[in-house]
C-alpha positions in Angstrom: 0.0 0.0 0.0 1.2 3.5 -0.7 1.8 5.4 2.5 3.5 8.6 3.5 6.5 7.4 5.5 8.3 9.7 7.8 11.6 7.8 7.5 11.8 5.4 4.5 15.3 4.4 5.5 13.9 2.5 8.4 12.2 0.1 5.9 14.4 -2.5 4.4 14.5 -2.3 0.5 13.0 -5.5 -0.8 11.4 -7.0 -3.9 8.3 -9.1 -4.3 7.8 -11.5 -7.2 4.5 -12.4 -8.8 5.4 -15.3 -11.1 2.4 -16.1 -13.4 1.9 -19.4 -15.0 0.5 -19.8 -18.5 -2.8 -20.5 -16.8 -2.8 -17.1 -15.1 -2.1 -18.4 -11.5 0.8 -17.3 -9.4 3.6 -19.2 -7.6 3.2 -19.4 -3.9 5.5 -21.2 -1.5 5.0 -22.5 2.0 7.7 -21.0 4.3 10.1 -23.4 6.0 9.8 -23.2 9.8 6.6 -21.2 9.5 4.5 -21.1 12.7 0.7 -21.1 12.7 -1.6 -20.5 9.7 -1.0 -18.3 6.7 2.5 -19.6 5.8 2.1 -19.3 2.1 3.6 -16.4 0.2 5.1 -15.2 -3.1 8.9 -15.1 -3.3 10.5 -11.9 -1.9 13.9 -10.8 -0.8 16.2 -8.0 0.0 17.9 -5.7 -2.6 21.7 -5.8 -2.3 23.7 -2.6 -2.0 24.3 -1.2 -5.5 21.7 -3.5 -7.1 18.7 -2.3 -9.0 15.3 -3.7 -7.8 14.9 -5.4 -11.2 18.2 -7.2 -10.9 17.4 -8.1 -7.3 14.1 -9.5 -8.4 15.7 -11.7 -11.0 18.4 -12.8 -8.5 15.8 -13.7 -5.9 13.8 -15.6 -8.5 16.8 -17.9 -9.1 17.9 -18.1 -5.5 14.5 -18.9 -4.0 12.9 -21.1 -6.6 15.6 -22.0 -9.1 14.1 -20.1 -12.0 16.6 -18.4 -14.2 16.0 -15.2 -16.1 15.8 -17.0 -19.5 12.6 -18.8 -18.3 10.6 -15.6 -17.6 9.3 -12.5 -19.3 9.2 -9.3 -17.2 5.7 -8.0 -17.5 5.5 -5.1 -15.1 7.1 -3.3 -12.1 5.2 -1.3 -9.5 6.0 2.4 -10.0 6.1 3.1 -6.3 7.3 1.3 -3.2 4.7 -0.7 -1.1 5.3 -0.7 2.7 4.5 -2.9 5.6 5.5 -2.8 9.2 6.8 -5.8 11.1 4.6 -6.9 14.0 6.2 -6.1 17.5 7.1 -9.8 18.2 8.9 -10.1 14.9 10.8 -6.8 15.3 12.2 -8.1 18.6 13.7 -11.2 16.8 15.1 -9.4 13.8 18.6 -7.8 13.8 19.1 -4.3 12.5 17.3 -1.0 12.6 14.4 -1.8 10.3 10.8 -1.5 11.4 9.4 -3.0 8.2 10.0 -3.5 4.5 9.5 -1.4 1.4 8.9 -3.4 -1.7 9.0 -3.0 -5.4 6.8 -5.8 -6.9 7.5 -7.4 -10.3 5.1 -9.5 -12.5 6.8 -12.2 -14.5 5.4 -14.7 -16.9 6.9 -18.2 -16.4 7.9 -19.8 -19.7 9.2 -23.1 -18.2 7.6 -26.2 -16.9 6.8 -27.2 -13.3 10.0 -29.3 -13.2 12.1 -26.2 -13.7 11.0 -25.0 -10.2 13.7 -26.0 -7.7 13.3 -25.2 -4.0 16.7 -26.7 -3.1 18.8 -23.8 -4.6 20.8 -21.5 -2.3 19.3 -21.7 1.2 15.8 -23.1 0.9 13.0 -20.8 2.1 10.0 -22.9 1.0 9.2 -26.6 1.7 6.3 -26.8 -0.8 4.8 -24.8 -3.6 1.7 -24.6 -5.8 0.0 -22.3 -8.3 -2.9 -20.2 -6.9 -5.3 -17.6 -8.2 -3.8 -14.2 -7.6 -6.9 -12.9 -5.9 -6.6 -15.6 -3.2 -3.1 -14.7 -2.1 -4.1 -12.0 0.5 -5.9 -14.7 2.4 -2.9 -17.1 2.4 -0.2 -14.7 3.7 0.5 -13.6 7.2 -1.8 -10.8 8.3 0.8 -8.0 8.4 1.4 -8.5 4.6 -2.2 -8.6 3.5 -2.7 -5.0 2.5 0.4 -5.2 0.3 -0.9 -8.4 -1.2 -4.3 -6.9 -1.9 -2.6 -3.9 -3.6 -0.4 -6.3 -5.7 -3.5 -8.4 -6.6 -5.3 -5.2 -7.8 -2.3 -3.9 -9.8 -1.4 -7.1 -11.5 -4.8 -8.5 -12.2 -4.3 -7.9 -15.9 -1.7 -10.7 -15.9 -3.9 -13.2 -14.1 -5.5 -14.5 -17.3 -4.6 -17.7 -19.2 -2.3 -17.3 -22.2 -2.3 -19.5 -25.2 0.3 -19.3 -27.9 1.6 -16.1 -26.4 -1.7 -14.3 -26.5 -4.3 -13.8 -23.7 -7.2 -16.2 -24.2 -10.5 -14.6 -25.2 -13.8 -15.3 -23.4 
């Protein structure tokens, strides 16, 4: 969600990835070591110093789910940063000065097959994955990320349509 932030430097720069299948659904992964309900989310990760958000998004795509740049088309990037605050119990456990995250979100079209998704790359963050309708993602994620996910679902709904032969299916 777009907010007026007093000190954006207190929010960790981050990218979120909406990877759309040819059927118009998005990749969601179940977080390893998640506690309680709502442990499904789309991939996300920090932007390294000196790295552009786009490059960070492509790096995170490969690190978190093993999908290289050659297997995606970049569809869209959010113009502005979307913000969320960490809940108090999480803030206590996290190192550093950050009180939340600011995210640039990217929509990608996946050109590969399900067997190209690899959760065992880098340090695994997910223990399971599936394709889900974009509009369902706000109800699957932890509550403190729901407003951002609702905003992403609204902004990227154009891409949540099946494609056939490179064209969006009619009807």
